[in-house]
mmCIF file of the C-alpha atoms, coordinates in Angstrom:
data_MODEL
# 
_entry.id   MODEL 
# 
loop_
_atom_site.group_PDB 
_atom_site.id 
_atom_site.type_symbol 
_atom_site.label_atom_id 
_atom_site.label_alt_id 
_atom_site.label_comp_id 
_atom_site.label_asym_id 
_atom_site.label_entity_id 
_atom_site.label_seq_id 
_atom_site.pdbx_PDB_ins_code 
_atom_site.Cartn_x 
_atom_site.Cartn_y 
_atom_site.Cartn_z 
_atom_site.occupancy 
_atom_site.B_iso_or_equiv 
_atom_site.pdbx_formal_charge 
_atom_site.auth_seq_id 
_atom_site.auth_comp_id 
_atom_site.auth_asym_id 
_atom_site.auth_atom_id 
_atom_site.pdbx_PDB_model_num 
ATOM 1   C CA . MET A 1 1   ? 252.896 -11.396 -31.164 1.00 0.00 ? 1   MET A CA 1 
ATOM 2   C CA . SER A 1 2   ? 256.139 -9.495  -31.504 1.00 0.00 ? 2   SER A CA 1 
ATOM 3   C CA . LYS A 1 3   ? 256.597 -5.973  -30.160 1.00 0.00 ? 3   LYS A CA 1 
ATOM 4   C CA . LYS A 1 4   ? 256.641 -4.408  -33.607 1.00 0.00 ? 4   LYS A CA 1 
ATOM 5   C CA . GLU A 1 5   ? 253.210 -5.875  -34.383 1.00 0.00 ? 5   GLU A CA 1 
ATOM 6   C CA . LYS A 1 6   ? 251.569 -4.595  -31.181 1.00 0.00 ? 6   LYS A CA 1 
ATOM 7   C CA . ASN A 1 7   ? 251.406 -1.020  -32.469 1.00 0.00 ? 7   ASN A CA 1 
ATOM 8   C CA . ARG A 1 8   ? 249.400 -1.897  -35.578 1.00 0.00 ? 8   ARG A CA 1 
ATOM 9   C CA . VAL A 1 9   ? 245.935 -0.377  -35.698 1.00 0.00 ? 9   VAL A CA 1 
ATOM 10  C CA . ASN A 1 10  ? 242.787 -0.887  -37.794 1.00 0.00 ? 10  ASN A CA 1 
ATOM 11  C CA . VAL A 1 11  ? 243.711 -4.308  -39.199 1.00 0.00 ? 11  VAL A CA 1 
ATOM 12  C CA . VAL A 1 12  ? 243.239 -7.868  -38.069 1.00 0.00 ? 12  VAL A CA 1 
ATOM 13  C CA . TYR A 1 13  ? 244.435 -9.727  -41.165 1.00 0.00 ? 13  TYR A CA 1 
ATOM 14  C CA . SER A 1 14  ? 245.221 -8.807  -44.752 1.00 0.00 ? 14  SER A CA 1 
ATOM 15  C CA . THR A 1 15  ? 245.993 -11.028 -47.748 1.00 0.00 ? 15  THR A CA 1 
ATOM 16  C CA . ASN A 1 16  ? 247.108 -8.093  -49.866 1.00 0.00 ? 16  ASN A CA 1 
ATOM 17  C CA . PRO A 1 17  ? 250.915 -8.437  -50.266 1.00 0.00 ? 17  PRO A CA 1 
ATOM 18  C CA . SER A 1 18  ? 251.369 -4.687  -50.799 1.00 0.00 ? 18  SER A CA 1 
ATOM 19  C CA . PHE A 1 19  ? 249.264 -3.673  -47.784 1.00 0.00 ? 19  PHE A CA 1 
ATOM 20  C CA . ASN A 1 20  ? 250.925 -1.099  -45.522 1.00 0.00 ? 20  ASN A CA 1 
ATOM 21  C CA . TYR A 1 21  ? 250.025 -1.328  -41.856 1.00 0.00 ? 21  TYR A CA 1 
ATOM 22  C CA . GLU A 1 22  ? 249.140 1.781   -39.912 1.00 0.00 ? 22  GLU A CA 1 
ATOM 23  C CA . ASN A 1 23  ? 251.271 1.993   -36.795 1.00 0.00 ? 23  ASN A CA 1 
ATOM 24  C CA . GLU A 1 24  ? 250.231 3.685   -33.606 1.00 0.00 ? 24  GLU A CA 1 
ATOM 25  C CA . GLU A 1 25  ? 252.413 6.709   -33.051 1.00 0.00 ? 25  GLU A CA 1 
ATOM 26  C CA . LYS A 1 26  ? 253.698 7.143   -29.528 1.00 0.00 ? 26  LYS A CA 1 
ATOM 27  C CA . ASP A 1 27  ? 253.911 10.723  -28.378 1.00 0.00 ? 27  ASP A CA 1 
ATOM 28  C CA . LEU A 1 28  ? 257.529 11.250  -27.447 1.00 0.00 ? 28  LEU A CA 1 
ATOM 29  C CA . GLN A 1 29  ? 257.393 13.722  -24.630 1.00 0.00 ? 29  GLN A CA 1 
ATOM 30  C CA . PRO A 1 30  ? 260.730 15.315  -23.789 1.00 0.00 ? 30  PRO A CA 1 
ATOM 31  C CA . THR A 1 31  ? 261.845 14.777  -20.224 1.00 0.00 ? 31  THR A CA 1 
ATOM 32  C CA . LEU A 1 32  ? 261.873 17.936  -18.167 1.00 0.00 ? 32  LEU A CA 1 
ATOM 33  C CA . PRO A 1 33  ? 264.990 18.708  -16.128 1.00 0.00 ? 33  PRO A CA 1 
ATOM 34  C CA . PRO A 1 34  ? 264.812 17.745  -12.437 1.00 0.00 ? 34  PRO A CA 1 
ATOM 35  C CA . GLN A 1 35  ? 264.341 21.370  -11.316 1.00 0.00 ? 35  GLN A CA 1 
ATOM 36  C CA . GLN A 1 36  ? 261.086 21.581  -13.308 1.00 0.00 ? 36  GLN A CA 1 
ATOM 37  C CA . GLN A 1 37  ? 259.617 18.243  -12.158 1.00 0.00 ? 37  GLN A CA 1 
ATOM 38  C CA . ASN A 1 38  ? 256.907 18.477  -9.490  1.00 0.00 ? 38  ASN A CA 1 
ATOM 39  C CA . LEU A 1 39  ? 256.872 15.058  -7.865  1.00 0.00 ? 39  LEU A CA 1 
ATOM 40  C CA . LYS A 1 40  ? 254.414 14.034  -5.160  1.00 0.00 ? 40  LYS A CA 1 
ATOM 41  C CA . LEU A 1 41  ? 254.956 11.143  -2.761  1.00 0.00 ? 41  LEU A CA 1 
ATOM 42  C CA . PHE A 1 42  ? 251.874 9.219   -1.631  1.00 0.00 ? 42  PHE A CA 1 
ATOM 43  C CA . LEU A 1 43  ? 251.469 6.290   0.749   1.00 0.00 ? 43  LEU A CA 1 
ATOM 44  C CA . ASP A 1 44  ? 249.041 3.713   -0.690  1.00 0.00 ? 44  ASP A CA 1 
ATOM 45  C CA . ARG A 1 45  ? 247.812 0.245   0.177   1.00 0.00 ? 45  ARG A CA 1 
ATOM 46  C CA . ILE A 1 46  ? 247.596 -2.288  -2.631  1.00 0.00 ? 46  ILE A CA 1 
ATOM 47  C CA . GLY A 1 47  ? 246.915 -5.977  -2.961  1.00 0.00 ? 47  GLY A CA 1 
ATOM 48  C CA . GLY A 1 48  ? 246.528 -7.578  0.443   1.00 0.00 ? 48  GLY A CA 1 
ATOM 49  C CA . GLY A 1 49  ? 246.938 -4.324  2.336   1.00 0.00 ? 49  GLY A CA 1 
ATOM 50  C CA . LYS A 1 50  ? 250.653 -3.924  1.644   1.00 0.00 ? 50  LYS A CA 1 
ATOM 51  C CA . LEU A 1 51  ? 252.102 -0.432  1.877   1.00 0.00 ? 51  LEU A CA 1 
ATOM 52  C CA . VAL A 1 52  ? 253.733 1.164   -1.153  1.00 0.00 ? 52  VAL A CA 1 
ATOM 53  C CA . THR A 1 53  ? 255.136 4.603   -1.719  1.00 0.00 ? 53  THR A CA 1 
ATOM 54  C CA . ARG A 1 54  ? 253.806 6.031   -4.988  1.00 0.00 ? 54  ARG A CA 1 
ATOM 55  C CA . ILE A 1 55  ? 255.662 8.832   -6.754  1.00 0.00 ? 55  ILE A CA 1 
ATOM 56  C CA . SER A 1 56  ? 253.559 10.659  -9.310  1.00 0.00 ? 56  SER A CA 1 
ATOM 57  C CA . GLY A 1 57  ? 253.925 13.757  -11.436 1.00 0.00 ? 57  GLY A CA 1 
ATOM 58  C CA . PHE A 1 58  ? 256.931 12.710  -13.528 1.00 0.00 ? 58  PHE A CA 1 
ATOM 59  C CA . LEU A 1 59  ? 256.834 14.309  -16.975 1.00 0.00 ? 59  LEU A CA 1 
ATOM 60  C CA . GLY A 1 60  ? 259.013 12.695  -19.585 1.00 0.00 ? 60  GLY A CA 1 
ATOM 61  C CA . ALA A 1 61  ? 259.983 9.590   -21.478 1.00 0.00 ? 61  ALA A CA 1 
ATOM 62  C CA . GLU A 1 62  ? 259.198 6.123   -20.162 1.00 0.00 ? 62  GLU A CA 1 
ATOM 63  C CA . GLU A 1 63  ? 262.902 5.197   -20.273 1.00 0.00 ? 63  GLU A CA 1 
ATOM 64  C CA . ASP A 1 64  ? 263.809 8.097   -17.978 1.00 0.00 ? 64  ASP A CA 1 
ATOM 65  C CA . LEU A 1 65  ? 261.016 7.125   -15.603 1.00 0.00 ? 65  LEU A CA 1 
ATOM 66  C CA . ASN A 1 66  ? 262.330 3.555   -15.499 1.00 0.00 ? 66  ASN A CA 1 
ATOM 67  C CA . GLU A 1 67  ? 265.880 4.778   -14.878 1.00 0.00 ? 67  GLU A CA 1 
ATOM 68  C CA . LEU A 1 68  ? 264.771 6.986   -11.977 1.00 0.00 ? 68  LEU A CA 1 
ATOM 69  C CA . ALA A 1 69  ? 262.757 4.098   -10.514 1.00 0.00 ? 69  ALA A CA 1 
ATOM 70  C CA . LYS A 1 70  ? 265.745 1.774   -10.774 1.00 0.00 ? 70  LYS A CA 1 
ATOM 71  C CA . THR A 1 71  ? 267.998 4.270   -8.997  1.00 0.00 ? 71  THR A CA 1 
ATOM 72  C CA . LEU A 1 72  ? 265.486 4.870   -6.191  1.00 0.00 ? 72  LEU A CA 1 
ATOM 73  C CA . LYS A 1 73  ? 264.896 1.145   -5.664  1.00 0.00 ? 73  LYS A CA 1 
ATOM 74  C CA . GLN A 1 74  ? 268.639 0.534   -5.410  1.00 0.00 ? 74  GLN A CA 1 
ATOM 75  C CA . LYS A 1 75  ? 269.163 3.382   -2.937  1.00 0.00 ? 75  LYS A CA 1 
ATOM 76  C CA . CYS A 1 76  ? 266.299 2.156   -0.718  1.00 0.00 ? 76  CYS A CA 1 
ATOM 77  C CA . GLY A 1 77  ? 267.204 -1.513  -1.079  1.00 0.00 ? 77  GLY A CA 1 
ATOM 78  C CA . VAL A 1 78  ? 263.622 -2.534  -1.867  1.00 0.00 ? 78  VAL A CA 1 
ATOM 79  C CA . GLY A 1 79  ? 261.570 -3.664  -4.845  1.00 0.00 ? 79  GLY A CA 1 
ATOM 80  C CA . GLY A 1 80  ? 259.072 -1.790  -6.915  1.00 0.00 ? 80  GLY A CA 1 
ATOM 81  C CA . ASN A 1 81  ? 258.133 -0.910  -10.463 1.00 0.00 ? 81  ASN A CA 1 
ATOM 82  C CA . SER A 1 82  ? 257.192 1.949   -12.740 1.00 0.00 ? 82  SER A CA 1 
ATOM 83  C CA . LYS A 1 83  ? 254.105 2.132   -14.923 1.00 0.00 ? 83  LYS A CA 1 
ATOM 84  C CA . ASP A 1 84  ? 251.508 4.628   -16.110 1.00 0.00 ? 84  ASP A CA 1 
ATOM 85  C CA . GLY A 1 85  ? 253.750 7.556   -15.174 1.00 0.00 ? 85  GLY A CA 1 
ATOM 86  C CA . ASN A 1 86  ? 254.023 6.446   -11.532 1.00 0.00 ? 86  ASN A CA 1 
ATOM 87  C CA . ILE A 1 87  ? 256.831 4.846   -9.573  1.00 0.00 ? 87  ILE A CA 1 
ATOM 88  C CA . LEU A 1 88  ? 255.820 2.312   -6.922  1.00 0.00 ? 88  LEU A CA 1 
ATOM 89  C CA . ILE A 1 89  ? 258.349 1.550   -4.173  1.00 0.00 ? 89  ILE A CA 1 
ATOM 90  C CA . GLN A 1 90  ? 257.607 -1.180  -1.637  1.00 0.00 ? 90  GLN A CA 1 
ATOM 91  C CA . GLY A 1 91  ? 257.068 -0.048  1.943   1.00 0.00 ? 91  GLY A CA 1 
ATOM 92  C CA . ASP A 1 92  ? 256.771 3.344   3.606   1.00 0.00 ? 92  ASP A CA 1 
ATOM 93  C CA . ASN A 1 93  ? 259.942 5.026   2.320   1.00 0.00 ? 93  ASN A CA 1 
ATOM 94  C CA . ARG A 1 94  ? 258.578 8.549   1.868   1.00 0.00 ? 94  ARG A CA 1 
ATOM 95  C CA . ASP A 1 95  ? 261.165 10.256  4.085   1.00 0.00 ? 95  ASP A CA 1 
ATOM 96  C CA . LYS A 1 96  ? 264.107 8.481   2.477   1.00 0.00 ? 96  LYS A CA 1 
ATOM 97  C CA . LEU A 1 97  ? 262.778 9.050   -1.044  1.00 0.00 ? 97  LEU A CA 1 
ATOM 98  C CA . LEU A 1 98  ? 262.067 12.714  -0.334  1.00 0.00 ? 98  LEU A CA 1 
ATOM 99  C CA . ASP A 1 99  ? 265.663 13.142  0.812   1.00 0.00 ? 99  ASP A CA 1 
ATOM 100 C CA . LEU A 1 100 ? 267.051 11.302  -2.247  1.00 0.00 ? 100 LEU A CA 1 
ATOM 101 C CA . LEU A 1 101 ? 264.915 13.270  -4.695  1.00 0.00 ? 101 LEU A CA 1 
ATOM 102 C CA . THR A 1 102 ? 265.746 16.671  -3.196  1.00 0.00 ? 102 THR A CA 1 
ATOM 103 C CA . LYS A 1 103 ? 269.470 15.820  -3.288  1.00 0.00 ? 103 LYS A CA 1 
ATOM 104 C CA . ALA A 1 104 ? 269.022 15.012  -6.991  1.00 0.00 ? 104 ALA A CA 1 
ATOM 105 C CA . ASN A 1 105 ? 267.490 18.523  -7.495  1.00 0.00 ? 105 ASN A CA 1 
ATOM 106 C CA . TYR A 1 106 ? 263.900 17.304  -7.989  1.00 0.00 ? 106 TYR A CA 1 
ATOM 107 C CA . LYS A 1 107 ? 261.058 19.355  -6.552  1.00 0.00 ? 107 LYS A CA 1 
ATOM 108 C CA . ALA A 1 108 ? 259.311 16.761  -4.414  1.00 0.00 ? 108 ALA A CA 1 
ATOM 109 C CA . LYS A 1 109 ? 256.898 16.865  -1.499  1.00 0.00 ? 109 LYS A CA 1 
ATOM 110 C CA . LYS A 1 110 ? 254.745 14.530  0.543   1.00 0.00 ? 110 LYS A CA 1 
ATOM 111 C CA . ALA A 1 111 ? 251.090 14.416  -0.408  1.00 0.00 ? 111 ALA A CA 1 
ATOM 112 C CA . GLY A 1 112 ? 248.009 12.657  0.893   1.00 0.00 ? 112 GLY A CA 1 
ATOM 113 C CA . GLY A 1 113 ? 247.572 11.489  4.473   1.00 0.00 ? 113 GLY A CA 1 
# 
């Protein structure tokens, strides 16, 4: 199924040639400036007990979240991903990420244990 067909709702199949599909509207949330973002850095264990640093609290577009995740992964030299409004960075990099985010004018702090 192509990406444009994934957003169709309330229809499985139609033989009507003039049928108009209803598309799921994505709420486009404007990205707040870094000074207004309240990011929290957590240390989690996922999978087989591997440590990841989770950054939550980002408010904005998915593209901006992905761009921030890409920049942070490059600066730390590790892997990770971004999904569901969170950024996951491999390993315990909270101190380094906190330093990088505060230099980029984000309001960030450590949270959790």
